[in-house]
A tleap script that builds the chain and sets N, CA, C and O, in Angstrom:
source leaprc.protein.ff14SB
mol = sequence {
  NLEU LEU SER ARG ARG THR GLN TYR ASP LEU
  ALA ASN GLU LEU PHE ARG GLN GLY ASP HIE
  GLN THR ALA ALA THR ALA TYR GLU LEU PHE
  LEU GLU GLY TYR PRO LYS ASP PRO GLU ILE
  SER VAL VAL ARG LEU MET LEU GLY LEU LEU
  LYS ALA ARG TYR LEU ASN ASP PRO VAL ALA
  ALA LYS GLN GLN ILE ASN GLU ALA LEU PRO
  SER LEU PRO ASP ASP ASP HIE LYS ALA LEU
  ALA ARG GLU LEU LEU ALA GLU LEU CGLY
}
set mol.1.N position { 21.179 -2.990 141.660 }
set mol.1.CA position { 21.449 -1.585 141.410 }
set mol.1.C position { 20.131 -0.828 141.427 }
set mol.1.O position { 19.140 -1.250 140.831 }
set mol.2.N position { 20.146 0.296 142.124 }
set mol.2.CA position { 18.966 1.136 142.240 }
set mol.2.C position { 19.093 2.325 141.284 }
set mol.2.O position { 20.075 2.433 140.549 }
set mol.3.N position { 18.118 3.194 141.296 }
set mol.3.CA position { 18.248 4.405 140.491 }
set mol.3.C position { 19.479 5.176 140.948 }
set mol.3.O position { 19.954 4.993 142.069 }
set mol.4.N position { 19.976 6.013 140.104 }
set mol.4.CA position { 21.211 6.736 140.372 }
set mol.4.C position { 21.179 7.459 141.716 }
set mol.4.O position { 22.067 7.260 142.546 }
set mol.5.N position { 20.188 8.276 141.932 }
set mol.5.CA position { 20.096 9.059 143.174 }
set mol.5.C position { 19.920 8.150 144.384 }
set mol.5.O position { 20.540 8.382 145.422 }
set mol.6.N position { 19.088 7.127 144.269 }
set mol.6.CA position { 18.848 6.220 145.384 }
set mol.6.C position { 20.109 5.440 145.730 }
set mol.6.O position { 20.428 5.270 146.907 }
set mol.7.N position { 20.822 4.969 144.726 }
set mol.7.CA position { 22.062 4.225 144.962 }
set mol.7.C position { 23.086 5.106 145.671 }
set mol.7.O position { 23.738 4.673 146.620 }
set mol.8.N position { 23.220 6.338 145.204 }
set mol.8.CA position { 24.167 7.281 145.795 }
set mol.8.C position { 23.781 7.600 147.240 }
set mol.8.O position { 24.625 7.575 148.136 }
set mol.9.N position { 22.512 7.897 147.453 }
set mol.9.CA position { 22.044 8.218 148.813 }
set mol.9.C position { 22.191 7.023 149.747 }
set mol.9.O position { 22.570 7.190 150.906 }
set mol.10.N position { 21.896 5.825 149.261 }
set mol.10.CA position { 22.024 4.623 150.078 }
set mol.10.C position { 23.487 4.414 150.495 }
set mol.10.O position { 23.769 4.150 151.664 }
set mol.11.N position { 24.396 4.529 149.555 }
set mol.11.CA position { 25.816 4.357 149.869 }
set mol.11.C position { 26.264 5.369 150.922 }
set mol.11.O position { 26.968 5.019 151.869 }
set mol.12.N position { 25.855 6.614 150.750 }
set mol.12.CA position { 26.221 7.657 151.717 }
set mol.12.C position { 25.619 7.379 153.095 }
set mol.12.O position { 26.285 7.575 154.111 }
set mol.13.N position { 24.385 6.930 153.134 }
set mol.13.CA position { 23.734 6.638 154.416 }
set mol.13.C position { 24.399 5.446 155.104 }
set mol.13.O position { 24.595 5.472 156.319 }
set mol.14.N position { 24.741 4.423 154.361 }
set mol.14.CA position { 25.437 3.279 154.938 }
set mol.14.C position { 26.781 3.716 155.523 }
set mol.14.O position { 27.189 3.249 156.586 }
set mol.15.N position { 27.459 4.614 154.814 }
set mol.15.CA position { 28.719 5.143 155.321 }
set mol.15.C position { 28.493 5.889 156.638 }
set mol.15.O position { 29.217 5.679 157.610 }
set mol.16.N position { 27.488 6.755 156.658 }
set mol.16.CA position { 27.187 7.521 157.875 }
set mol.16.C position { 26.847 6.613 159.056 }
set mol.16.O position { 27.173 6.927 160.201 }
set mol.17.N position { 26.196 5.501 158.776 }
set mol.17.CA position { 25.806 4.573 159.834 }
set mol.17.C position { 26.951 3.659 160.279 }
set mol.17.O position { 26.815 2.913 161.249 }
set mol.18.N position { 28.069 3.721 159.569 }
set mol.18.CA position { 29.220 2.912 159.950 }
set mol.18.C position { 29.222 1.511 159.372 }
set mol.18.O position { 30.024 0.675 159.790 }
set mol.19.N position { 28.339 1.235 158.416 }
set mol.19.CA position { 28.313 -0.072 157.753 }
set mol.19.C position { 29.259 0.007 156.556 }
set mol.19.O position { 28.829 0.101 155.407 }
set mol.20.N position { 30.552 -0.034 156.855 }
set mol.20.CA position { 31.568 0.272 155.858 }
set mol.20.C position { 31.633 -0.725 154.708 }
set mol.20.O position { 31.783 -0.319 153.555 }
set mol.21.N position { 31.524 -2.015 154.994 }
set mol.21.CA position { 31.601 -3.000 153.916 }
set mol.21.C position { 30.412 -2.867 152.971 }
set mol.21.O position { 30.581 -2.923 151.753 }
set mol.22.N position { 29.225 -2.694 153.514 }
set mol.22.CA position { 28.045 -2.554 152.659 }
set mol.22.C position { 28.078 -1.240 151.897 }
set mol.22.O position { 27.654 -1.182 150.743 }
set mol.23.N position { 28.578 -0.184 152.531 }
set mol.23.CA position { 28.720 1.096 151.839 }
set mol.23.C position { 29.683 0.955 150.660 }
set mol.23.O position { 29.420 1.473 149.575 }
set mol.24.N position { 30.795 0.256 150.873 }
set mol.24.CA position { 31.751 0.050 149.788 }
set mol.24.C position { 31.103 -0.697 148.628 }
set mol.24.O position { 31.313 -0.353 147.465 }
set mol.25.N position { 30.326 -1.707 148.945 }
set mol.25.CA position { 29.619 -2.457 147.896 }
set mol.25.C position { 28.650 -1.546 147.150 }
set mol.25.O position { 28.553 -1.615 145.924 }
set mol.26.N position { 27.939 -0.702 147.873 }
set mol.26.CA position { 26.983 0.216 147.238 }
set mol.26.C position { 27.714 1.205 146.333 }
set mol.26.O position { 27.234 1.502 145.238 }
set mol.27.N position { 28.865 1.719 146.768 }
set mol.27.CA position { 29.647 2.624 145.915 }
set mol.27.C position { 30.194 1.883 144.691 }
set mol.27.O position { 30.204 2.433 143.590 }
set mol.28.N position { 30.645 0.645 144.875 }
set mol.28.CA position { 31.145 -0.143 143.743 }
set mol.28.C position { 30.044 -0.380 142.716 }
set mol.28.O position { 30.285 -0.291 141.512 }
set mol.29.N position { 28.838 -0.680 143.188 }
set mol.29.CA position { 27.716 -0.860 142.279 }
set mol.29.C position { 27.400 0.436 141.535 }
set mol.29.O position { 27.057 0.412 140.352 }
set mol.30.N position { 27.516 1.554 142.228 }
set mol.30.CA position { 27.320 2.850 141.575 }
set mol.30.C position { 28.342 3.023 140.454 }
set mol.30.O position { 27.985 3.418 139.344 }
set mol.31.N position { 29.605 2.729 140.739 }
set mol.31.CA position { 30.656 2.866 139.719 }
set mol.31.C position { 30.370 2.001 138.503 }
set mol.31.O position { 30.565 2.432 137.367 }
set mol.32.N position { 29.912 0.788 138.742 }
set mol.32.CA position { 29.608 -0.126 137.642 }
set mol.32.C position { 28.388 0.333 136.853 }
set mol.32.O position { 28.379 0.276 135.623 }
set mol.33.N position { 27.361 0.788 137.562 }
set mol.33.CA position { 26.103 1.128 136.913 }
set mol.33.C position { 26.047 2.506 136.295 }
set mol.33.O position { 25.271 2.745 135.369 }
set mol.34.N position { 26.868 3.420 136.803 }
set mol.34.CA position { 26.814 4.817 136.341 }
set mol.34.C position { 28.228 5.353 136.101 }
set mol.34.O position { 28.623 6.344 136.714 }
set mol.35.N position { 28.991 4.707 135.214 }
set mol.35.CA position { 30.408 5.059 135.045 }
set mol.35.C position { 30.658 6.457 134.483 }
set mol.35.O position { 31.767 6.973 134.620 }
set mol.36.N position { 29.678 7.073 133.866 }
set mol.36.CA position { 29.850 8.409 133.276 }
set mol.36.C position { 29.192 9.493 134.115 }
set mol.36.O position { 29.067 10.631 133.664 }
set mol.37.N position { 28.770 9.157 135.326 }
set mol.37.CA position { 28.064 10.103 136.178 }
set mol.37.C position { 28.970 11.291 136.534 }
set mol.37.O position { 30.173 11.112 136.728 }
set mol.38.N position { 28.404 12.494 136.622 }
set mol.38.CA position { 29.215 13.666 136.972 }
set mol.38.C position { 29.859 13.592 138.363 }
set mol.38.O position { 30.865 14.257 138.611 }
set mol.39.N position { 29.299 12.805 139.255 }
set mol.39.CA position { 29.843 12.701 140.615 }
set mol.39.C position { 30.743 11.483 140.798 }
set mol.39.O position { 31.059 11.112 141.929 }
set mol.40.N position { 31.154 10.862 139.708 }
set mol.40.CA position { 31.917 9.623 139.798 }
set mol.40.C position { 33.232 9.814 140.563 }
set mol.40.O position { 33.664 8.910 141.279 }
set mol.41.N position { 33.863 10.970 140.420 }
set mol.41.CA position { 35.125 11.177 141.129 }
set mol.41.C position { 34.909 11.218 142.644 }
set mol.41.O position { 35.746 10.720 143.397 }
set mol.42.N position { 33.811 11.797 143.093 }
set mol.42.CA position { 33.518 11.833 144.530 }
set mol.42.C position { 33.200 10.430 145.033 }
set mol.42.O position { 33.594 10.064 146.140 }
set mol.43.N position { 32.495 9.649 144.232 }
set mol.43.CA position { 32.191 8.270 144.608 }
set mol.43.C position { 33.495 7.477 144.725 }
set mol.43.O position { 33.667 6.704 145.667 }
set mol.44.N position { 34.404 7.664 143.780 }
set mol.44.CA position { 35.706 6.985 143.856 }
set mol.44.C position { 36.474 7.405 145.108 }
set mol.44.O position { 37.101 6.572 145.763 }
set mol.45.N position { 36.426 8.688 145.437 }
set mol.45.CA position { 37.105 9.168 146.638 }
set mol.45.C position { 36.519 8.517 147.885 }
set mol.45.O position { 37.263 8.080 148.763 }
set mol.46.N position { 35.201 8.449 147.969 }
set mol.46.CA position { 34.559 7.827 149.131 }
set mol.46.C position { 34.926 6.346 149.225 }
set mol.46.O position { 35.192 5.839 150.315 }
set mol.47.N position { 34.940 5.665 148.102 }
set mol.47.CA position { 35.325 4.260 148.097 }
set mol.47.C position { 36.785 4.116 148.528 }
set mol.47.O position { 37.125 3.211 149.289 }
set mol.48.N position { 37.640 5.004 148.043 }
set mol.48.CA position { 39.036 4.983 148.460 }
set mol.48.C position { 39.193 5.227 149.948 }
set mol.48.O position { 40.006 4.575 150.603 }
set mol.49.N position { 38.424 6.156 150.487 }
set mol.49.CA position { 38.458 6.437 151.918 }
set mol.49.C position { 38.054 5.201 152.718 }
set mol.49.O position { 38.709 4.848 153.699 }
set mol.50.N position { 36.985 4.553 152.302 }
set mol.50.CA position { 36.536 3.340 152.991 }
set mol.50.C position { 37.612 2.267 152.961 }
set mol.50.O position { 37.909 1.645 153.981 }
set mol.51.N position { 38.187 2.056 151.796 }
set mol.51.CA position { 39.194 1.001 151.660 }
set mol.51.C position { 40.474 1.345 152.411 }
set mol.51.O position { 41.164 0.449 152.898 }
set mol.52.N position { 40.800 2.628 152.509 }
set mol.52.CA position { 42.018 3.044 153.207 }
set mol.52.C position { 41.864 2.984 154.715 }
set mol.52.O position { 42.729 2.448 155.407 }
set mol.53.N position { 40.778 3.526 155.225 }
set mol.53.CA position { 40.653 3.705 156.676 }
set mol.53.C position { 39.868 2.617 157.392 }
set mol.53.O position { 40.023 2.444 158.601 }
set mol.54.N position { 39.031 1.883 156.675 }
set mol.54.CA position { 38.144 0.942 157.367 }
set mol.54.C position { 38.255 -0.505 156.881 }
set mol.54.O position { 37.990 -1.431 157.646 }
set mol.55.N position { 38.638 -0.708 155.630 }
set mol.55.CA position { 38.591 -2.054 155.065 }
set mol.55.C position { 39.968 -2.656 154.799 }
set mol.55.O position { 40.064 -3.759 154.262 }
set mol.56.N position { 41.026 -1.950 155.166 }
set mol.56.CA position { 42.381 -2.470 155.060 }
set mol.56.C position { 42.710 -3.009 153.662 }
set mol.56.O position { 43.178 -4.136 153.502 }
set mol.57.N position { 42.453 -2.174 152.670 }
set mol.57.CA position { 42.761 -2.541 151.295 }
set mol.57.C position { 43.499 -1.368 150.642 }
set mol.57.O position { 42.941 -0.671 149.794 }
set mol.58.N position { 44.768 -1.155 151.047 }
set mol.58.CA position { 45.485 0.033 150.579 }
set mol.58.C position { 45.728 0.074 149.077 }
set mol.58.O position { 45.767 1.160 148.500 }
set mol.59.N position { 45.888 -1.055 148.438 }
set mol.59.CA position { 46.134 -1.068 146.993 }
set mol.59.C position { 44.903 -0.547 146.254 }
set mol.59.O position { 45.013 0.330 145.396 }
set mol.60.N position { 43.737 -1.087 146.589 }
set mol.60.CA position { 42.502 -0.629 145.946 }
set mol.60.C position { 42.207 0.821 146.323 }
set mol.60.O position { 41.704 1.587 145.501 }
set mol.61.N position { 42.517 1.194 147.553 }
set mol.61.CA position { 42.294 2.573 147.991 }
set mol.61.C position { 43.099 3.544 147.134 }
set mol.61.O position { 42.557 4.530 146.635 }
set mol.62.N position { 44.387 3.269 146.963 }
set mol.62.CA position { 45.240 4.144 146.150 }
set mol.62.C position { 44.726 4.247 144.722 }
set mol.62.O position { 44.717 5.330 144.138 }
set mol.63.N position { 44.303 3.129 144.164 }
set mol.63.CA position { 43.810 3.135 142.788 }
set mol.63.C position { 42.591 4.047 142.661 }
set mol.63.O position { 42.530 4.877 141.754 }
set mol.64.N position { 41.623 3.897 143.562 }
set mol.64.CA position { 40.412 4.708 143.491 }
set mol.64.C position { 40.724 6.196 143.690 }
set mol.64.O position { 40.197 7.047 142.975 }
set mol.65.N position { 41.570 6.494 144.652 }
set mol.65.CA position { 41.887 7.891 144.953 }
set mol.65.C position { 42.660 8.533 143.805 }
set mol.65.O position { 42.380 9.670 143.425 }
set mol.66.N position { 43.627 7.812 143.256 }
set mol.66.CA position { 44.392 8.350 142.129 }
set mol.66.C position { 43.516 8.581 140.902 }
set mol.66.O position { 43.727 9.546 140.168 }
set mol.67.N position { 42.546 7.718 140.675 }
set mol.67.CA position { 41.624 7.915 139.556 }
set mol.67.C position { 40.713 9.110 139.798 }
set mol.67.O position { 40.349 9.820 138.861 }
set mol.68.N position { 40.347 9.329 141.055 }
set mol.68.CA position { 39.428 10.414 141.392 }
set mol.68.C position { 40.097 11.780 141.363 }
set mol.68.O position { 39.491 12.757 140.924 }
set mol.69.N position { 41.329 11.857 141.821 }
set mol.69.CA position { 41.991 13.129 142.104 }
set mol.69.C position { 41.912 14.170 140.979 }
set mol.69.O position { 41.566 15.317 141.262 }
set mol.70.N position { 42.213 13.834 139.735 }
set mol.70.CA position { 42.199 14.881 138.705 }
set mol.70.C position { 40.828 15.516 138.456 }
set mol.70.O position { 40.748 16.639 137.959 }
set mol.71.N position { 39.764 14.812 138.794 }
set mol.71.CA position { 38.412 15.295 138.476 }
set mol.71.C position { 37.620 15.761 139.687 }
set mol.71.O position { 36.447 16.109 139.554 }
set mol.72.N position { 38.231 15.776 140.855 }
set mol.72.CA position { 37.484 16.169 142.052 }
set mol.72.C position { 37.021 17.612 141.927 }
set mol.72.O position { 37.729 18.454 141.375 }
set mol.73.N position { 35.813 17.898 142.448 }
set mol.73.CA position { 35.169 19.182 142.147 }
set mol.73.C position { 35.690 20.394 142.912 }
set mol.73.O position { 35.453 21.525 142.487 }
set mol.74.N position { 36.389 20.194 144.024 }
set mol.74.CA position { 36.806 21.375 144.790 }
set mol.74.C position { 38.039 21.059 145.631 }
set mol.74.O position { 38.490 19.917 145.716 }
set mol.75.N position { 38.559 22.105 146.243 }
set mol.75.CA position { 39.796 21.975 147.021 }
set mol.75.C position { 39.634 21.084 148.245 }
set mol.75.O position { 40.581 20.395 148.626 }
set mol.76.N position { 38.465 21.081 148.867 }
set mol.76.CA position { 38.253 20.225 150.040 }
set mol.76.C position { 38.378 18.755 149.683 }
set mol.76.O position { 39.029 17.988 150.392 }
set mol.77.N position { 37.753 18.365 148.583 }
set mol.77.CA position { 37.845 16.966 148.142 }
set mol.77.C position { 39.285 16.618 147.764 }
set mol.77.O position { 39.775 15.538 148.093 }
set mol.78.N position { 39.957 17.538 147.072 }
set mol.78.CA position { 41.348 17.295 146.671 }
set mol.78.C position { 42.251 17.183 147.894 }
set mol.78.O position { 43.165 16.360 147.921 }
set mol.79.N position { 41.995 18.008 148.903 }
set mol.79.CA position { 42.790 17.936 150.130 }
set mol.79.C position { 42.604 16.590 150.823 }
set mol.79.O position { 43.570 16.001 151.308 }
set mol.80.N position { 41.367 16.105 150.870 }
set mol.80.CA position { 41.111 14.793 151.465 }
set mol.80.C position { 41.836 13.706 150.681 }
set mol.80.O position { 42.433 12.808 151.273 }
set mol.81.N position { 41.788 13.780 149.364 }
set mol.81.CA position { 42.464 12.779 148.543 }
set mol.81.C position { 43.962 12.777 148.831 }
set mol.81.O position { 44.564 11.714 148.984 }
set mol.82.N position { 44.562 13.955 148.906 }
set mol.82.CA position { 46.004 14.033 149.185 }
set mol.82.C position { 46.336 13.525 150.584 }
set mol.82.O position { 47.357 12.870 150.790 }
set mol.83.N position { 45.472 13.831 151.531 }
set mol.83.CA position { 45.651 13.341 152.907 }
set mol.83.C position { 45.632 11.816 152.942 }
set mol.83.O position { 46.479 11.190 153.579 }
set mol.84.N position { 44.657 11.225 152.251 }
set mol.84.CA position { 44.551 9.774 152.220 }
set mol.84.C position { 45.769 9.149 151.544 }
set mol.84.O position { 46.298 8.144 152.020 }
set mol.85.N position { 46.211 9.739 150.440 }
set mol.85.CA position { 47.392 9.202 149.754 }
set mol.85.C position { 48.630 9.292 150.649 }
set mol.85.O position { 49.466 8.388 150.640 }
set mol.86.N position { 48.753 10.372 151.416 }
set mol.86.CA position { 49.881 10.502 152.343 }
set mol.86.C position { 49.800 9.439 153.435 }
set mol.86.O position { 50.822 8.870 153.820 }
set mol.87.N position { 48.597 9.166 153.938 }
set mol.87.CA position { 48.416 8.116 154.952 }
set mol.87.C position { 48.811 6.764 154.394 }
set mol.87.O position { 49.387 5.937 155.101 }
set mol.88.N position { 48.503 6.541 153.127 }
set mol.88.CA position { 48.755 5.239 152.508 }
set mol.88.C position { 50.235 5.056 152.145 }
set mol.88.O position { 50.696 3.935 151.934 }
set mol.89.N position { 50.961 6.157 152.077 }
set mol.89.CA position { 52.395 6.094 151.803 }
set mol.89.C position { 52.755 5.997 150.381 }
set mol.89.O position { 53.938 5.939 150.047 }
savepdb mol mol.pdb
quit
């Protein structure tokens, strides 16, 4: 686990580069290491997106997205969460 900002930036960069499994691991480590972080809902949403669209883990995806949804910071994030949940059925 790295510092909060470094861990978050690393996970996002891995996602941008298409290294989905490693990005998911980096987001999971963030969740474990910084469970009270103000951006935790966005991290959960990103992890849910990875698990839904790239890692074929719909059960874990739904769990992360449902946990994130009530605390997401804006309508764009909430719309993405609802879109992902609709895709997952």
